[in-house]
Phi, psi and omega in degrees: 000123183223112184242133183045033182083355185254130175275178187300313184293331179290322184296311181296325176296313181293326179290317179294323181294318179302317178296320182290323187280313197264331187088162189285336182278330185273333191301320177295320175300316179295323178293321173298319178291324172289329176295309175303318176299316184288324172303318178303320185286321174301318177301306183302322177294315180301318178300311176301316189288325176294317169309311181294315185294319181292320178293320177303313179299317184289320174303313186294317174297322176304305189294322189285330184278339171293118183277145180272142181297149184276154175303322179297320180295323184288317179296314178301316172304321178294315181286333179290323182283330177291320181285348180272000000 
């Protein structure tokens, strides 16, 4: 198990130090706060990703709906300008 580049032994040491510093009563509250912050970050990340995907899809649709000039129309336009 490797979270954020931290292995299980490192996580155990961090947990032990946190337990000594904050005490057993405060540690669950800190864990909940951290969990809520992490959840908020994940939600914001998901929202950003969906917004980006939606905008990219709209841009692709806009490009697909714009018609490219047909070669016949281009040739006719060049002849009209040459005759003028």
